[in-house]
N, C-alpha and C positions, 0 to 999 in steps of 0.2 A: 401793507394794511392801512386803508384809509378810516380818519376818526369818524366820517360819514355815516360807513359800513358798523362802526361800532355802534352809534345811535341809532340807527335804524332799528338793530338788534336789542338794544337798551330798551325802546320804545314798543317792541314786542312784548319783552318782557313784562314792564309795565300795564300795559294792554290787559295783558294774561292775570296778573297779581291784582290788579283794581278791579276787574270782571268779576275775579274769582271772590274778594273781598266782599264786592257789593251784593252777590248774592244771599251770603250768609245774614245780611243785614236785615232782607225782607223789603216790605214798604216802609218808605220815609214820610213822616208826617208832613203835613203843608210847611210847619214853620220850619222843619230840619232842612227842606228843599231850599227855602227861600234864605235862611243862614248860609248853606254851601253856594247860591247864587252870588248871594254878598260877597262872601270868601274869594271866588273864582272872579269876579268884577273886579275887586281889588288889587288881584294878583296881577293883572294884566297893565298894570300902570308901567309907567317908565320908572325905571329905577338908574343907582349909580352904584358901583362897587365902592365899599367903604372900609373902616378899618375897627380893629378892636378900641384903637385910641378915643376915636369918633363916638363909637357906641357909649362908651364907660362916661365920657362928657355928658353923652345926652343923659344918661341914668343917674348922672351924679347932680343934675341940673332939676330931675323930675322928684314929686311926691308921690307919684304911683309909677310903677314899671309892671307891664304886662307881658308875659312870656305864653305864648300857646301851647297847648299839650296835647298829644296824639296820645290817647290814654293807652294803648297796648305797648306804647313807641317807648323803651328807655331811654334813647338817646334824648328825645326831649328833657326828660327830669335831668339827666345827666348836666344838661346844657345851663339848667338854671342852677345845680349844684357849682358850677364851672365860675358861673357869674357872682354865686354868694362868697364862694374862697376867695373872688379878687375883691371885691368889698370889706370883707372881712380883711383883709392884707392890708388895703387902706384905710383899717379902722373907722369903716365908716356904718354907723347903726341904723336899723330898719326891722320890719316886722315881715312874716312872710303869711300872705293871705293864700289858701287852699281850698279846689273847689271838691276834694276826695271826703271829706268830712263835711255832714251835716250840720248848720249854725246851733242846731239844741244839742248839740254834745260836745261846744265849747268849753263846759266844765271838765270834760274827759282828759282834751288834750291838758287842760293846764295840771291836771292832778298827774298824768303821764309826764310831763314834762318836770314837774316836781319830784317825781321820784316815788310817788304815792300808791300807783298800781302799775303793774307789772305790761308786758306788752302785747301779750294774750291777752289779760283785761282789757286792756285798751282797743283792742282789735275787736272783741266779745262787745265792750260797751257802745261803741259806736255802730253797731252793728256791720260791719267791714263787709263782712263775707256775702250779704244779700245786698246792702246798700250801693256799694261800688265795682268789688271784684276783680278790679286789675289789679295787677301787679303790687303787691303791698312794697316788693323788695326796689320799686322805682321811687319810694318816697318814704322809706326809712330813713336815710340820710339828713332828710332835713332836719328829722327831731334831733339825730346824734349833733348839729350843729347848733340847732335851739338850744340845745341843752349845756353844751362849753361855751357858746358864747353871748347868753343870756339874751335869746331872741324869743320874740313874741309869735307864736303860730295862729291864724286866725282862721275858723272854720268857716265857708262862704256857701256852701250849698244848701239849698230850701227846695222844698216841691212846688210843681206846679210846673207850666209851660216853657218853652225856653225863654219866652219874652220874659214873661214872671219870678222864672230864675235871675235873670239878668237884673231886673228892676230890685229885686232882694239884696243881691249881693253888692249891687251898687251903693245901696243905703248902711249896708256894713262897712263896707271899704270907706264911704265918707264920713261917715261917723269914728272910725276909726282913726284915719288920717285927720280928721280935724282936732284928735282929741292928745293924739301923739307927736311928738317934735322932731319926728325923723318918717322916712318914704316906707310906703310898703312894696313887698314883691309880690306880686300875684299870678299864681299859677292856676289859670283857668281852660276851658276846650278851646281849640284852636279855632273854632268858627263865634264863639263867643268875644273873642279880642279883635275883630275887625272894629275901625273907628268908630262906627256908626252904630256898634251895639253896646256892649259894658263898656268902652271908655267914653261914648258919648254922654250915656246914663248919669256915669260918675262926675261928668265934667258941668253936668245941668247943677247939681248938688252942691258943688265946689267949685264958684266961680273963681276964673285966674289961675285955676290950678296949673302946672304943668305935669303932661303925661308920656311915656315913651312907651310905644308898643313894641315887642318884638315876635314877630312871627316865626316859624320854623318850617324849613325844608316846605315850602310852597312850591306844587307840581308845574305850573306856569312859568315861575322864575326859574325851575330848575333849567326845564328845555331852552328857555331864553340865553341862560349861561353856557349849556354845552353848545348850541349851536356857534358862540360868540367869544367862548374863551380859550384858551389852549390848555388850560392846565384842569386839573379836576378835582384840585384841592380844597378846602373849607373856603366859602367868601361871605362876608357880610355884608349885604347891599341894603340900600337906603332909599326909600321913597320920598321922603324929607326929612326936616330935622329929627324930629321925636318919633321916625317910625322906620323901622327896618326890619330884615329876615333872616336870619341863621341859615345857610344852606349848607348843612352838615352830613347830609345822607340822600342820594337817590331816593325819587319817592316810592320805588316799589317798595323797597325794604321795609317801609313804615306798614304798608298793605300786606306783606308778608307776616309782620308781626299781629298784626288784626287777623288774620286767617289762622294763624297757630293758635292764639287766644279763643276763638270759636270753637277751633276743632277739637279742643282740650276740654271747652265744657260740652260740646255734644256729646264726646265720649266720656267725660265726668261729671255728671251734673251735678253730683256733690262734692266738686272742687274745693278741698278744704284749704283755706288759707293756712293753716299750722304749717303746713309740709313748707310752704314758703319762709314762716316765724324760723324754723327749725332747719332749713335748708336741706332738705331731705328729699328724695321720691324724684330722680330724675322723670323728666316726660318721656314715654315709651314714643318710638316713630309711628305715624301713623299708617293707616293704607295708603294714603295718598302719596307717600316719598319716593317709590319707586316711579311713577308718575313723574314727580318733580324733578328726580335725579334725572332721570332720561330728558325729559325739558331742557333744562339746564345746557346738561354734556353735549344736546344737538347743538343749543345757540352758541357753547365755546366752540364748540366743533367749528362750526360755522364762520364765527371770528376769526380763529386762527388757520382755517381753509386746511384742517387736519384730515388725511385721506380714510376716512372708514366708512365701511358698509354698515347699515342701518342695525343687519342683523347680528353682527360683530359688537357696537353700542348696547346693543339690546340685551348681552349674555353678561349679565353680571348678578352679585347678590350681594344686599345692606343688611348689617346685623345693629342691633341695639343692644343695651344692658339688659333687655328682656330675654335675649338669647346667649347669654353669658356664658353660660357654660357649654354651648356647642361654639361660640370661640375658643373657648380656654382649651378644648379639646383640639381644635385643630390648630392652636398654635403650639400644643404638646408634641406633634406631630412632626414639626419641623425638625431637618436632619442635624441640628448642631444645639446644646444646650445654651448657647450664648445668646443665640438667636430667640429661642424659647422663653429665656429668663428676659430678653430684653420686650418682648411683646408683650407678654404679661405688666411689666412695667408701664407701658404705652396704656395697657388697660387701666390700670390704676390710678393713671395722671387725667384718665379721661380725654388723652387724645383721638384723633379721628385717624384714619391709617387703612392703607392696602395690606393685607394680610399676604406676604411674598409667596411665591409658585402658586398664585390664584388670582380668578377674578371676583374676590370677597373682598369685604370692606366693612370697616367697624365704625361706626358713628354711635356715641353714646346718647348725643340728644341732638334734637332739632334745630337749624336756623339755617340761612340760606348761604351765611357765610360757610357753614361748615359743609353742607351740600356741593355748592360749587366747588370748594377745594377738592374733596375726593372725586368729583366728575372731571377736575383735571387731572389726576392721578389715573383714573379709568381710561382717558386718550393718551396719556401719556404710556401707559401699558402697550396699549393696544398698538401704538406706533413702532414700540419695540419690539412685540410680539412677531409682527408681520415680516419683521427679518429674521426671524430663526435666530434670536440670540437671546442665549441663556444668560442675561446682563445680571440675575441675582445671583449666580454664584459669586459673584466679588463678595459679597455678605460673609462667605466661608472662605476663599481663596485670597481676597484682595487685601491690599494694606492699609494703615491707617489713612490716607490721603485718599484711595478708592473708597474706601466704606463713608469715607465722610462726603466725597463727592454724591456718591449713591445716593446719601440722605438729602445732599443739598439739591439735586436733581428733582426731588419727589417736594420738597418745601417750596422751592422755587415755583416748581409749576402749579402747585395746590394753591399757593397763593395769588399767584399770576391770575389762575382762570377763577379766583373769587373776586380781584380787581375788575375784571371784566364784565361781572354781576354786579358788583357793589365799589364801583371808583373812587366813593370816599372812604373805603375801608383804609386804617391807618394802623401803622406798629412804629415802634422806637426805631428811631436814626441814629446818627453814630454820637450825637452829643447828646441823647438821652439815653444812650447805653453807658459811654462814658461817666454820666452823671449819678447813674446806679452803681456803678465798679466804686467811685471816689466816696459813695455815701458810707459811713459808720453805722447805717441801719441794716447794710446788705448781709446777708449770713454769710459764713465762711464758704460754703459749699459754691452759691451763687457769684459770689467774687472773684473763684475760680475760673466758674465757667465765661464769666464775664470778659475776664483776662486774657481766656485767650480768643474770645470773640473779638476780642479789638487788635489782637494780633494779626488774627487772619485778616482782618479788615484792612491794616496798616501794612500788612508783608511788600516788602518791596522784592520779592523774589532772590533774594542773597542765598538764605537759607532756605531748606526744603518743607514743604506743607507736611511730609512725614516727622521730621523736627519739631515743629509746632505742635501737634498731636501728639506727639511721642506719650506712649504708657495711657490712653484715655480708653475705656472700655465703650461698646457701643452705644449703651446708655447716653455717656457723655459727650462721644462726638454727636449725637442725635440732638442733646441739648446745647452743643456749640453751634451747630448747622442750623438749628431752627431759626433763631433770630437774623440770621445774616442770610437764608432763603427769603427771610420775609422782606427784609432791607432791599437784597436785590430786585426783588419782584418788585417791591413797591417805586423803584428807579426806574426800573427797565418799563413798567407801563409809563410813568410817566414821561419818560423820553422818547418810548417808541411808539406810543397811541396818540399821546397828548399833545407831546410837542412835533414828534417827527424826526428826532435828532438821531436816530440810532434807525439800522436797519431791521424790523421785527424779525423777515424772514430769516436772515443770516443768521442772528443770536439764538433764535427757536429754535432752529436745528442742534444748537447745543445741548437747549433744555432737553428738547425730544428724542435725544440720542444717546448710548450708551459710551460718552469718552469721559473716561477718568483720568486722562494724563493731566499730571498737575499745571503743566505750563498753558493748556488750552483753558484751563479754570481761569488761571491769572492774568490771563487776555481779556476774558469777560469779566472780572471783578474789576480792573482797572479801565475797561472801558466806561462800565457803569459806574464806578465810583472813581473819577479822576483825584489823583491828590490833591490836587488845589480845590476839588469841589466837596469833596465828603467831609472834611474837618469842621464844615458849615451846617451839614445836615441836622433838622431838628424837627421832630413831631410838631403838627401843628394844634394849637391851642384847644379848638372846639372839634 
């Protein structure tokens, strides 16, 4: 499988998602079109690959640091959170400027940070439900940091046109920075932080100021990187000494988040922010999910050259928590109590899965990662059933190793499929898993799971896999195989597609076929994770 073919498929997904997201926006104002053109123009400049050390050096030399926010996409706010954590570790003092609260409500920010009002009272006081409406869960952590480390949070939003709002924000930033002896991190809409917009206005007010602009997930930069680099890992790219972009996600994922936001508002115009605050009420899958599932399944099928006719691919059912009783009724009819109990536990844990002995899938909440995950399971099942093999009997008749490998096939295939759709998806690797295992904060049950996970990863073949997994229930076997399956899929994608170091077709045959022999699994394990390599693997920062 050539990387060029994957890029072509990803471009079609990108075009589909962007077009669909744009259809929800309706007509754009002249100002918005102008801002978008400006961002695109700046994105097309030459750049070089940089690193976190260079980025942090620029941040520490700056009085103002801007980070672009795509409001529906939580990855952007999480990146600011990671920068904040890094600065806190370096004992740096700073304030945080935010667009999502109007300047007239600054006193309520101060009251909330001082514990004088509750979270609900704060959200109601700043009219969050009507004035912003983007998920509060994206921004809550900034207030937690501010309370814990005595940081100031400054409201930057005002009414008016886009240029007027930038002008007003520049006045607030300039006033605060000139009064304080420490810099400000500014989280503002991505179109506003283009150098000739908000940063230029602040620079006019504060002569000689040093500013760092950090864009995020620029479309044009992504496609240049995709064609030039062998790796789909995160990149920090540099346009100049004080302008960067964090490329931590493919661009279609942010448009998917925008579609999800619009679709939920359309279906529920009284969308209640209290549901976010209380962390209840998972969203139901909307009517477009089967269409999205089929679209992604066909893209993954094309990528992996899996043989399946269209009628077979279209034969599926997806259920969410709104059909929970129906799902539980189906689970209750499984032939063995341990199997029924296992899948009931999967529902409780909010997992996505294929119900065995069927073409039914359960997905409690919608995301492109989850839908592409079960699309991978669907293609895997089609490939197995056309061979007329009742491979799921292993759940009833198989030994520990066979049951483990059965679950591993699924987690590996599901995660690998999701990596094709979202190549920036990341999971815990060896050093991350070992760190969690060694941490005194890890509870006893998880520590035992991680102990076995590490034993499997480090397995040298001198003892049997059955011995390593001895006495584990179906649920425990799944808990053990899940991080291993994700880990192997992540490395499989990197070596097979990004770097071309392993033959995808040859190894994909093992993923798609029901071979539960532990010696074949051992060969796959050591091919993906050679002894001299895996002990250095660590999840990327962004």
